[in-house]
C-alpha positions in Angstrom: 0.0 0.0 0.0 2.8 2.4 0.9 4.5 1.8 -2.4 1.3 2.5 -4.3 0.8 5.7 -2.4 4.4 6.8 -3.3 3.7 6.1 -7.0 0.4 8.1 -6.9 2.2 11.0 -5.2 5.1 10.9 -7.7 2.6 11.1 -10.7 0.7 13.9 -9.0 3.8 15.9 -8.4 5.0 15.4 -12.0 1.7 16.5 -13.5 1.7 19.6 -11.2 5.3 20.5 -12.2 4.5 20.3 -15.9 1.1 21.9 -15.7 0.0 23.9 -18.8 -2.1 26.2 -16.8 -1.3 29.6 -15.2 -3.2 32.4 -13.5 -2.0 35.9 -14.6 -3.8 39.0 -13.3 -6.8 36.9 -12.2 -7.0 35.4 -15.7 -6.8 31.6 -15.7 -5.2 30.2 -18.9 -4.8 26.6 -19.9 -3.1 25.4 -23.1 -5.3 22.7 -24.7 -3.8 22.0 -28.2 -1.1 23.3 -30.6 -1.2 22.5 -34.3 -0.7 23.7 -37.9 -4.1 24.5 -39.5 -4.5 23.0 -43.0 -3.9 25.2 -46.1 -7.6 25.0 -46.9 -8.5 26.4 -43.4 -5.9 29.2 -43.7 -7.0 30.2 -47.2 -10.8 30.1 -46.8 -11.7 30.4 -43.1 -9.2 32.9 -41.6 -10.0 36.6 -41.5 -6.3 37.5 -42.0 -4.6 36.5 -45.3 -0.8 36.3 -46.0 1.7 34.8 -48.4 1.5 31.0 -47.8 4.6 30.4 -49.8 6.6 32.2 -47.1 4.6 31.9 -43.9 2.3 29.5 -42.0 0.0 29.6 -39.1 0.6 28.0 -35.7 -2.7 27.6 -33.8 -2.7 27.4 -30.0 -6.0 26.6 -28.5 -6.6 27.7 -24.9 -9.2 27.7 -22.2 -9.4 31.2 -20.7 -11.4 32.1 -17.6 -11.7 35.4 -15.7 -11.6 34.8 -12.0 -12.9 38.4 -11.3 -14.0 41.3 -13.4 -10.7 41.6 -15.3 -11.3 40.1 -18.8 -8.4 38.9 -21.0 -6.6 41.3 -23.3 -6.1 39.2 -26.4 -3.2 41.2 -27.9 -1.2 40.4 -24.7 -0.7 36.8 -26.0 2.5 36.1 -27.8 4.4 33.0 -29.1 8.1 32.7 -28.3 10.7 30.8 -30.3 13.6 30.3 -27.9 15.8 28.6 -30.5 15.9 31.7 -32.7 15.1 34.3 -30.0 11.9 35.5 -31.7 8.6 36.7 -30.2 5.6 36.5 -32.5 2.6 38.8 -32.5 -0.9 37.2 -32.7 -2.0 37.1 -36.3 -5.6 36.0 -36.0 -8.0 35.1 -33.2 -11.3 33.3 -32.7 -13.1 33.2 -29.3 -15.9 30.7 -28.5 -18.0 31.2 -25.4 -20.7 28.7 -26.7 -20.9 25.7 -29.0 -23.1 27.5 -31.5 -23.0 31.1 -32.7 -20.4 33.3 -34.4 -17.0 33.5 -32.8 -15.6 36.7 -31.4 -12.8 38.2 -33.5 -12.5 41.7 -32.1 -9.7 43.0 -34.3 -8.4 46.5 -35.0 -5.9 48.2 -37.4 -2.9 50.0 -35.9 -2.9 52.6 -38.7 -5.9 54.3 -40.3 -7.0 53.3 -43.8 -6.8 56.0 -46.5 -9.5 54.1 -48.5 -12.9 55.9 -48.1 -14.6 52.6 -49.2 -12.9 50.5 -46.6 -15.3 47.8 -45.6 -17.0 47.7 -42.2 -16.4 43.9 -41.8 -12.6 44.5 -41.9 -10.6 45.5 -38.8 -11.2 49.2 -38.1 -8.8 51.9 -36.7 -9.8 52.9 -33.2 -7.4 55.2 -31.3 -9.1 54.3 -28.0 -8.1 50.7 -28.3 -4.7 50.0 -26.8 -2.4 47.3 -28.3 -0.7 45.3 -25.6 2.0 43.5 -27.6 4.7 46.1 -27.3 4.2 46.5 -23.6 5.8 43.1 -22.8 9.0 42.8 -24.8 11.4 40.1 -23.8 15.1 41.1 -23.4 17.2 39.6 -26.1 14.3 38.6 -28.3 13.2 40.2 -31.6 9.5 41.0 -32.0 8.1 39.6 -35.2 4.9 41.1 -36.7 3.6 40.7 -40.2 1.7 43.6 -41.7 -1.5 42.6 -43.5 -2.3 43.9 -46.9 -6.0 45.0 -47.3 -5.5 46.9 -50.5 -4.4 46.1 -54.0 -1.1 46.2 -56.0 -2.1 49.7 -57.3 -3.5 50.9 -54.1 -1.7 49.2 -51.2 -3.3 49.5 -47.7 -1.3 47.5 -45.2 -1.5 47.6 -41.4 -0.5 45.7 -38.4 -3.6 44.1 -36.8 -4.2 43.6 -33.1 -7.0 42.3 -31.0 -8.9 44.0 -28.2 -10.2 43.0 -24.8 -12.5 40.0 -24.9 -16.2 40.4 -23.9 -16.2 36.8 -22.6 -15.6 35.7 -19.0 -15.1 32.0 -19.7 -14.3 30.8 -23.2 -12.0 28.9 -25.6 -9.5 30.9 -27.6 -8.0 29.9 -30.9 -4.8 31.9 -31.2 -3.2 32.0 -34.7 0.5 33.1 -35.0 2.1 33.8 -38.4 5.6 32.3 -38.5 8.1 31.8 -41.4 8.1 28.4 -42.9 11.9 28.3 -43.3 12.6 28.2 -39.6 10.9 24.8 -39.2 10.4 25.1 -35.4 7.9 22.8 -33.7 8.2 23.8 -30.0 7.3 27.3 -28.6 6.4 29.0 -25.4 3.0 30.7 -25.1 3.1 33.9 -23.1 0.4 36.1 -21.7 1.8 39.6 -20.9 5.3 38.8 -19.5 4.4 35.4 -18.0 5.0 32.0 -19.6 1.8 30.0 -19.7 3.4 26.7 -20.9 5.0 24.9 -23.8 3.1 24.9 -27.2 4.4 21.9 -29.1 2.9 21.1 -32.5 1.0 17.8 -32.4 
């Protein structure tokens, strides 16, 4: 019996030590899955488009829960490549508070569009929305952010896109990070603000 208790305690301590769950500023975050979305999904289902010959998405799925009134600030998430000392900005986001219904996207432009006909379904410029990404730089790491082109070759209209504070208290977040294909890295760290949540390893 004593030996069995020791084994159970050992397993418990190891699971605790390698927990993929952290609480930051009264926000509980748990990493559920990391994967590369299919090319079909990236091309047709994502709101943000990019050159798929040079870049790819890494999707990290998390459970996010507010333990008080402080809801998560989505642009405070980042993906860190320790091998190449790179810190990636969030490229796209979908938030699900229920099984059915449209997901939350909640995205904004960092620079104002010059196009008078800029569509209302695209990310808008709102100076009252504060981007969190640049507030939590990591010493010795280079920030990587890919501008998104919303215009045409004749009339370019690019901007960095960021994501605002979620309206949800308890939800699942799909976080999509745009990374260069040539680096071929499969293991990252997911951060919220300046805190490491856990290891995001592609399945």
